[in-house]
C-alpha positions in Angstrom: 178.1 90.0 147.3 178.0 86.1 145.7 178.6 85.1 142.2 176.2 82.9 139.9 177.7 81.7 136.8 175.3 80.3 134.1 176.7 77.9 131.2 174.8 78.3 127.9 173.5 75.1 127.6 172.5 75.1 131.4 171.2 78.9 130.7 168.6 77.4 127.4 167.4 74.9 129.8 166.5 77.3 132.6 168.6 76.1 135.2 171.8 77.9 137.3 174.6 77.0 139.6 175.2 78.7 142.7 179.1 78.5 143.2 179.6 78.4 147.2 180.0 76.5 150.0 178.1 78.2 152.7 174.9 77.2 154.1 172.6 80.0 152.8 173.4 78.4 149.1 171.2 75.5 150.4 168.3 78.1 150.6 169.1 80.0 147.3 169.0 76.9 146.0 165.6 75.8 147.1 164.6 78.9 146.5 165.6 78.6 142.4 164.2 75.3 142.5 160.9 76.1 143.2 161.0 78.7 139.7 161.4 75.7 137.3 158.4 74.3 135.3 156.7 71.4 136.9 156.8 69.6 133.9 160.7 69.5 134.4 162.0 66.3 135.0 165.0 65.6 137.8 167.2 63.7 135.4 167.0 67.1 133.4 168.8 69.3 136.4 172.6 68.8 136.9 173.8 70.4 140.0 177.2 71.0 140.9 178.4 71.2 144.1 181.5 72.8 143.8 182.2 72.8 147.6 181.8 69.1 147.9 183.4 68.2 144.6 186.7 65.9 145.0 189.9 67.4 142.7 189.5 65.4 139.4 185.8 66.3 139.6 187.0 69.8 139.4 189.4 69.7 137.0 186.8 68.6 134.4 184.4 71.2 135.5 186.8 73.5 134.6 187.9 71.7 131.3 184.0 71.8 130.6 183.5 75.9 131.3 186.6 76.7 129.0 184.6 75.6 125.9 181.5 77.2 127.3 180.2 81.0 127.1 179.4 81.5 130.7 177.3 84.8 132.1 178.4 86.2 135.7 175.6 87.3 137.8 175.8 88.8 140.8 173.1 88.7 143.7 173.9 90.9 146.4 172.8 89.9 149.8 170.2 92.3 151.7 171.9 92.9 154.9 169.2 94.8 157.2 170.9 98.0 158.9 167.8 99.1 160.7 168.8 100.1 164.5 166.1 98.4 166.8 164.7 100.5 169.3 165.1 99.5 172.9 162.5 97.1 174.5 161.0 97.6 177.4 161.3 94.0 178.7 165.1 95.1 178.1 164.8 98.3 180.2 163.2 95.9 183.2 165.6 93.6 183.1 168.4 95.7 182.8 166.8 97.7 186.2 166.5 94.2 187.8 170.2 93.3 186.9 171.4 96.6 188.8 169.3 96.0 191.8 170.6 92.6 191.9 174.1 93.6 191.8 173.7 96.5 194.3 172.7 93.7 196.7 175.5 91.7 195.8 178.2 94.8 196.4 176.4 95.6 199.7 176.5 92.5 201.2 180.3 91.7 200.0 181.6 95.0 201.7 179.3 94.1 204.8 181.2 91.0 205.3 184.0 92.9 204.5 183.4 95.5 207.6 182.3 92.1 209.8 185.8 91.3 209.1 187.5 94.3 210.0 185.9 93.9 214.1 186.9 90.5 214.7 189.3 90.8 218.0 192.1 88.3 216.8 192.7 91.0 213.4 193.2 93.8 216.1 195.6 91.6 217.8 197.7 91.6 214.7 197.3 95.1 213.5 197.4 97.1 217.1 201.3 96.3 217.6 202.3 98.1 214.3 201.4 101.8 215.5 204.1 103.8 217.7 203.0 104.2 221.5 203.6 108.1 221.1 201.4 108.1 217.8 198.7 106.5 219.9 198.4 108.7 222.9 197.9 112.0 220.0 194.7 109.8 219.5 194.3 110.3 223.5 195.2 113.5 224.3 195.6 114.6 228.1 191.8 115.6 229.2 192.9 119.1 230.7 194.3 120.4 226.6 191.5 122.7 224.8 189.4 121.0 222.7 191.2 123.0 219.7 194.6 121.7 220.6 192.8 118.0 221.3 191.7 118.5 217.4 195.1 119.4 215.6 197.1 116.5 217.5 194.3 114.1 215.9 195.0 115.5 212.7 198.7 114.9 213.5 198.0 111.8 214.4 195.8 111.0 211.3 198.8 111.9 209.0 201.4 109.9 211.1 199.2 106.9 210.3 198.4 107.5 206.4 202.2 107.6 206.3 202.8 104.6 208.3 200.3 102.2 206.3 201.6 103.6 202.6 205.0 102.5 203.7 203.9 99.1 205.6 201.5 98.1 202.8 202.4 97.0 199.3 200.2 96.8 196.5 200.7 93.4 194.6 197.2 92.7 193.1 194.2 94.1 191.3 191.1 96.1 193.1 187.5 96.8 192.1 186.7 98.8 188.7 183.6 99.7 187.1 181.3 97.6 185.6 180.4 97.1 181.8 177.8 95.6 180.0 179.4 93.1 177.4 177.9 91.5 174.5 178.0 87.8 174.0 180.6 87.8 171.4 182.5 90.5 174.0 182.6 88.0 176.5 183.9 85.1 174.5 186.8 87.1 172.9 190.0 86.2 175.1 190.9 88.8 177.7 194.3 89.4 179.7 193.8 87.4 183.0 194.5 89.9 186.0 195.5 88.9 189.9 192.6 89.9 192.3 192.4 88.9 195.8 191.5 85.6 196.6 189.5 86.1 199.8 186.5 84.4 200.5 187.0 83.3 204.2 188.1 85.3 207.2 191.5 83.0 207.6 192.9 84.4 204.1 192.0 87.9 205.5 193.7 87.6 208.5 196.8 86.0 206.3 196.6 88.9 204.3 196.8 91.1 208.0 200.2 88.9 208.2 201.7 89.8 205.2 200.5 93.0 205.0 200.2 93.1 200.8 197.0 92.7 198.4 194.9 95.2 196.5 194.1 98.7 197.0 190.9 97.7 198.5 192.3 95.1 201.2 194.7 97.6 202.2 191.3 99.7 203.1 189.8 97.6 204.6 193.0 96.6 206.7 193.3 100.3 207.4 189.9 100.5 208.9 190.8 97.7 210.8 194.2 98.8 212.1 192.4 102.0 213.3 189.6 100.2 215.1 192.5 97.9 217.2 193.5 101.1 218.4 190.1 102.7 219.6 189.6 105.0 216.9 185.8 105.2 215.4 186.2 104.4 212.1 183.9 103.4 209.2 184.6 101.6 206.4 183.1 103.5 203.2 182.9 102.1 199.9 182.2 103.2 196.2 179.3 100.9 194.3 179.9 100.4 190.8 177.2 98.6 189.8 175.7 97.5 186.3 174.2 100.5 184.9 170.7 100.6 184.1 170.8 102.7 181.3 171.6 102.2 177.5 174.4 104.8 177.2 178.1 103.7 175.1 179.6 105.0 178.4 178.1 101.5 180.0 179.2 99.3 177.6 182.5 97.9 176.9 184.1 99.1 173.3 184.6 96.7 170.5 188.1 98.2 169.3 189.5 97.7 172.8 188.8 93.6 173.0 189.5 93.8 169.4 193.6 94.9 169.9 194.0 91.7 171.8 192.5 89.8 168.6 194.4 91.3 166.2 197.0 88.3 165.8 194.3 85.7 167.2 197.2 85.0 169.5 195.5 83.9 173.2 197.1 86.2 175.6 198.2 84.5 178.6 200.1 85.6 181.8 203.0 84.4 181.0 203.6 85.8 177.6 202.0 89.3 178.9 205.0 88.8 181.4 207.9 88.4 178.5 206.3 91.4 177.0 206.8 94.0 180.0 209.9 92.1 179.8 211.1 93.0 176.5 209.7 96.6 176.4 210.9 97.8 179.8 214.8 97.3 179.9 214.6 97.9 183.8 212.9 94.5 184.5 216.2 92.2 184.6 214.5 88.9 185.4 212.1 86.7 183.7 209.5 84.5 185.6 211.0 80.9 186.4 208.1 78.9 184.4 208.1 81.0 181.2 208.5 79.3 178.1 211.4 80.3 175.4 209.7 82.4 173.2 211.8 83.0 169.4 210.5 85.7 168.5 207.4 87.8 169.4 205.2 90.1 167.6 204.6 93.4 169.5 201.0 94.5 169.8 200.2 97.8 170.9 198.1 97.7 174.5 194.8 99.3 174.7 194.6 102.3 177.1 192.5 100.6 180.3 192.0 100.9 183.8 193.5 98.4 185.9 196.1 97.5 183.2 199.9 96.5 184.0 202.4 99.5 182.4 205.6 98.4 184.1 207.5 96.0 186.1 210.8 96.1 188.0 212.7 93.2 189.0 209.9 90.8 188.5 210.9 87.1 190.1 207.9 84.8 189.3 205.3 84.8 187.0 203.0 86.1 190.7 204.4 88.9 191.4 203.6 92.1 190.0 205.0 95.7 191.8 203.7 98.0 189.7 200.1 98.1 189.1 198.1 101.1 187.5 194.6 101.8 188.2 192.5 104.4 188.5 192.8 108.2 190.4 190.6 107.7 193.2 189.4 104.6 195.5 187.0 102.5 195.6 187.3 101.7 199.6 188.9 104.2 202.2 188.0 105.3 205.7 185.9 107.5 207.3 187.3 108.6 210.7 185.3 110.2 213.3 187.2 113.6 215.0 185.4 112.8 218.8 186.2 116.9 219.6 184.2 118.3 216.5 181.8 115.3 216.3 182.7 115.1 212.5 183.2 112.9 210.0 187.1 112.7 208.4 187.5 111.6 204.9 191.1 109.3 205.2 192.0 107.6 201.6 195.3 105.3 203.2 196.1 103.9 199.5 195.5 106.0 196.6 195.8 110.1 196.9 196.2 109.7 200.3 194.3 112.5 201.1 193.0 113.7 204.6 189.8 115.8 205.3 189.2 116.5 201.7 186.3 114.9 199.9 185.6 118.4 197.9 188.7 116.9 195.5 186.9 113.4 195.1 184.3 113.9 192.8 186.7 115.7 190.4 188.8 112.2 190.5 185.9 110.0 189.9 184.7 112.1 186.9 188.0 111.9 185.0 188.1 108.3 185.4 184.4 108.3 183.8 183.3 106.3 186.8 180.0 106.3 188.8 179.6 108.2 191.4 175.8 107.0 192.3 176.0 105.2 195.3 178.9 105.8 198.6 177.8 104.0 202.0 179.6 103.9 205.0 179.9 101.0 207.5 180.4 101.8 211.5 181.6 98.8 213.6 178.3 97.6 214.3 177.3 96.8 210.8 174.7 100.3 210.3 175.1 101.6 206.9 174.4 105.4 206.0 174.4 106.8 202.6 176.9 109.4 202.6 176.8 110.0 198.6 175.9 113.8 199.7 179.3 114.5 201.5 181.5 113.8 198.1 179.4 115.6 195.6 178.5 119.1 195.0 175.9 118.5 191.8 173.8 115.2 193.9 170.4 116.8 192.3 171.8 118.0 188.8 174.1 114.8 187.8 174.5 112.2 190.3 170.7 111.4 191.0 170.4 110.5 187.6 172.9 107.7 188.0 170.2 106.5 191.2 167.0 104.8 191.3 165.5 107.5 192.7 165.3 109.0 188.8 163.2 105.6 188.1 159.4 105.7 188.5 158.3 103.7 191.0 161.5 102.5 192.5 162.1 106.1 194.0 162.0 104.2 197.9 163.8 100.9 197.0 166.9 102.1 198.2 165.6 103.8 201.3 164.1 100.4 201.9 167.3 98.3 201.2 169.5 100.6 204.0 167.0 100.7 206.7 167.4 96.8 206.5 171.0 97.6 207.9 169.6 100.2 210.2 167.7 98.0 212.4 168.6 98.5 215.9 170.9 101.6 215.8 170.6 104.2 218.1 171.3 108.0 217.1 174.2 109.4 218.2 175.4 113.4 218.7 177.4 112.9 215.4 174.4 111.4 212.9 172.5 114.7 214.3 175.2 116.8 212.9 175.9 114.8 209.8 172.3 115.0 208.7 172.4 118.9 209.1 175.8 118.9 206.9 173.7 116.9 204.2 170.6 118.9 204.1 172.7 122.0 204.3 174.3 120.9 200.9 171.1 120.0 199.6 169.9 123.6 200.4 172.6 125.4 199.0 173.2 123.2 195.7 173.6 125.7 193.1 171.0 125.8 189.8 172.2 123.9 187.0 173.2 126.1 184.0 172.8 123.8 181.3 169.7 122.1 179.7 170.9 118.7 180.4 171.5 118.9 184.1 167.9 120.7 184.3 166.5 117.3 183.0 164.8 115.6 185.4 165.9 117.5 188.0 164.0 117.5 191.4 163.7 120.8 192.2 163.9 123.1 189.2 162.1 122.7 185.7 162.2 124.9 182.5 158.6 125.3 180.3 160.6 122.8 177.6 160.5 119.6 179.7 156.8 120.0 181.1 155.0 117.1 179.8 151.6 117.4 178.1 149.5 117.5 181.3 151.8 119.9 183.2 151.8 123.3 183.5 153.0 126.2 186.0 151.2 127.8 188.4 153.7 130.4 189.2 154.9 132.5 186.5 157.6 134.2 188.5 160.9 132.3 187.4 163.3 131.9 190.4 166.5 132.2 187.9 167.5 132.3 184.1 169.7 130.0 181.6 171.2 131.2 178.3 170.4 129.3 175.6 171.1 129.6 172.0 167.6 129.7 169.8 167.7 130.4 166.0 171.4 131.6 166.2 170.8 134.2 169.1 171.7 133.9 172.7 168.3 134.5 174.6 167.6 133.9 178.4 165.2 130.8 179.4 162.9 131.2 182.7 163.4 128.3 185.1 160.9 127.8 187.7 160.6 126.0 190.9 159.5 122.4 190.5 156.9 122.7 193.3 155.1 125.2 191.1 153.9 122.5 188.4 150.3 121.5 188.6 148.7 118.6 187.2 146.0 119.4 184.3 143.9 116.3 182.7 140.7 116.8 180.5 137.0 116.9 181.5 136.9 112.9 180.6 139.8 111.7 182.7 138.5 114.0 185.9 135.4 112.1 185.5 137.2 108.9 185.7 138.4 110.4 189.4 135.5 110.8 190.4 135.2 114.9 189.3 133.9 117.5 187.6 134.8 120.8 185.9 133.2 123.5 187.6 130.7 125.9 185.7 132.4 128.6 183.3 135.8 127.5 184.4 138.6 127.7 181.5 141.1 125.3 180.4 144.3 126.2 181.2 145.9 124.4 178.8 144.9 123.0 175.2 146.3 120.0 173.3 146.0 117.8 170.5 143.5 115.1 171.2 144.2 111.2 170.1 141.6 110.0 167.6 141.6 106.7 165.7 141.6 107.5 161.8 140.0 104.8 159.8 142.1 103.2 157.1 140.5 105.1 153.9 140.1 108.3 155.8 144.1 107.6 156.2 144.3 107.0 152.6 142.6 109.9 151.3 144.3 111.8 153.3 141.1 112.9 155.3 142.8 113.0 158.7 140.8 114.1 161.4 142.4 116.3 164.2 140.9 117.8 167.1 142.0 119.5 170.3 141.1 119.1 173.9 141.4 121.5 177.3 143.0 120.2 179.8 142.0 121.7 183.7 143.8 121.4 187.1 142.4 119.8 190.3 141.4 123.2 191.8 138.9 124.0 188.5 136.9 120.4 189.2 134.5 119.7 191.9 133.2 116.3 193.4 130.8 114.7 191.1 127.4 113.6 192.6 125.5 111.0 190.8 121.8 111.0 190.2 120.1 109.5 193.4 117.7 106.0 193.2 114.3 106.8 192.9 111.6 104.0 193.1 113.7 101.2 193.6 115.0 102.2 189.9 118.6 102.4 189.2 120.1 105.7 187.1 122.3 104.2 183.9 124.2 106.1 181.7 123.5 106.0 177.8 124.8 102.4 177.2 122.4 101.0 180.4 125.3 100.8 182.7 126.7 103.0 185.3 130.0 104.3 186.1 131.6 103.5 189.3 135.4 104.2 189.0 135.6 105.6 192.9 133.7 104.9 195.6 131.6 108.3 195.6 130.0 107.7 192.1 127.7 104.8 193.8 124.6 106.6 193.7 122.7 107.6 197.1 120.0 105.1 198.2 122.3 102.8 195.9 124.4 99.3 197.1 127.4 98.2 195.3 127.4 94.7 195.0 131.3 93.1 193.1 130.5 89.7 193.3 130.4 87.9 189.3 127.5 86.2 188.6 124.8 88.2 190.3 123.4 89.7 188.0 121.7 86.2 187.1 120.1 85.9 190.9 118.7 89.8 189.7 117.7 88.8 186.6 115.6 85.8 188.4 114.3 88.0 191.3 113.1 90.5 188.9 115.2 93.4 190.6 116.1 96.1 188.5 120.0 96.8 188.3 122.8 98.1 186.3 126.3 96.6 185.7 129.2 98.4 187.2 131.7 99.3 184.8 134.9 100.3 187.2 137.8 100.8 184.5 138.8 100.4 181.0 141.3 97.9 179.5 142.8 98.4 175.8 143.1 95.7 173.5 144.1 95.9 169.9 144.0 99.6 169.8 140.4 99.2 171.6 139.0 100.9 174.5 136.5 97.9 176.3 134.8 98.8 179.3 135.8 96.1 182.7 132.7 95.5 184.0 132.5 93.8 187.1 129.8 93.6 189.7 125.9 95.3 189.9 124.5 98.2 191.4 121.1 97.9 192.7 118.8 99.8 195.5 119.5 99.2 199.0 116.2 97.6 200.3 116.9 94.5 197.9 120.4 93.7 199.2 119.2 91.6 201.8 116.7 89.5 199.3 119.5 89.6 197.0 122.1 88.1 199.0 119.8 85.4 200.3 118.8 84.4 197.3 122.3 84.7 195.5 123.9 82.5 198.7 121.1 79.8 198.1 122.0 79.9 194.2 125.8 79.7 195.2 124.9 76.4 197.5 122.9 74.3 194.9 125.6 75.6 192.0 128.1 73.9 194.5 126.1 71.0 195.4 125.7 69.7 191.5 129.3 70.2 190.8 129.9 67.9 194.3 127.6 65.5 192.7 128.6 65.2 189.5 132.5 64.9 190.7 131.1 62.0 193.0 129.2 60.2 189.9 132.9 60.5 188.2 134.6 59.1 191.0 132.2 56.5 191.4 131.9 55.6 187.6 135.8 55.1 188.0 135.9 52.8 191.1 133.1 50.8 189.0 135.5 50.3 186.2 138.4 49.3 188.9 136.5 46.8 190.6 135.4 45.3 187.3 138.8 45.3 185.7 139.7 43.3 189.3 137.0 40.7 188.8 138.1 40.1 184.9 141.6 40.0 186.5 140.3 37.2 189.0 138.9 35.2 186.5 141.5 35.2 184.2 143.9 33.7 187.0 141.3 31.0 188.1 141.3 30.1 184.3 145.0 29.8 184.6 145.0 28.0 187.7 141.7 25.5 186.3 144.3 24.8 183.0 147.3 23.8 185.5 145.4 21.3 187.0 143.9 19.8 184.2 147.7 19.4 182.7 
């Protein structure tokens, strides 16, 4: 809201003044300035710049306004609250960023897996494990397989307990990536301590100190097991930026506003003071901390990866207790050689062994993505093991992956194949593939509409597209939904029973025609463009069109060429949407400009329509090449070749003439230059 004041004198002169110092005032001033009469002189207009006048002028203006009657007029700013839709280019950009982020995360995990196979690292970690536990991993051959497997599991539990005591968590690990607006990026945020490990030397140093983030601890745990000849895979839960536009994938503004409430920049030292003031068990302050007389307490938001308390803080770089998500992002998968199965081992967060079913519930509570879980073996071979940790892969997890995006179904598989080159299939690989196939086969049918949306195996009628029908009306299950306040059962069908149906025109563009006597399987409204006058008068035309399946069509056979005459349609050309639509006895020549050759030779031809393009809400035919009788192919090909050679010769001659003209001009300039130099020499000799 902006206030505009008019004096009585200025109102009579049809002038008024804007009391504002914002940048928009200049635009409004120009707007109202244009409304003044053309015969008014500039001297008659007295503008008052309240935002830039000195104090003396402001006092004079105040005294002047006391004597004059003022009118107050309020102008409301029109702020558009219309929500703009998501554009296709924005969706495409997010999808490409999602792919790029996935590649970066895989490359990072692959590099860490490469670090874990180094012999120098194994030599440092191998000494941690006691000899008695090492022997349990490799028991006596005479013992039964069952007892060997039991001993192997006992050794795993023991080694997890050892690692729990040895490794100290004092840094932050990975977390879910969220989209931020430019305003959120510029706002100050809490500085967190992460692992700054970019080289193997830093990784080796962390193995000596046995401290860092929980991700680093899981990676070193994998190297620890490998150093004791236990076949172990490094497993990672990837958290790429989502390609969707859900609110759960974006950072909430209220979260960052909490930090900016008092316009106070948050630094590590200030934060440590806050923690020390709040928690009584903090006995020591950072040595390099600045003295603060009074600190206004602020409410910290509930964020993952946030420090909640501290105990015995000795300096600004030591944090002993870190709160993160309830599930790991890195963990180990250990192969039990006696059962040929991979065992889930989390050595850093939940300390679970062999219970992957609990992993899905932990991830869902933290609202993280469960879309991509991959494992790296010691040779760098990568395998997607997401199905092992999810019970509802097709109904929930698949929607977070690229398999659900049209056109990118095979992209993820191509990326994984890059890391699979040279891998020899082992018996445990076959057992694992059978396990995943069994999980997919026995996955339960979803019992809510949201999970049935875009499900790869099941579908309900409300989710059918306009060009789809269910061929078999035999349902495989039912779902209870509310309809008009009552609970009714809606049938669920197999997606494999869906049949694609098209109109007669669409089938014709695919080189097929409807069989005689066939009835449409579905009737839908036909899109028809109405004229502007019809829309204004309310005379909108409605029509319907029948849709047919492929089984109701047959191959379209065009009329043949007779006596060298090519058949034509009502528009004087010929439709060649597919190769089967070329008439018998005719040949298609798709060369540009060949129609002129046929016209010069007097050969009968028809322009070939190969498709349609849509511009300005109009469907325009795409004409490419011609159709002629086969007996004229040799003659027109020879003539077309000669004409092209002549055309090329003309173009070459034209270019030669241009080049010669340029050389001629250059030569003349050289002659003039030499003549001027001679004049200079003559003048010097005369003087």
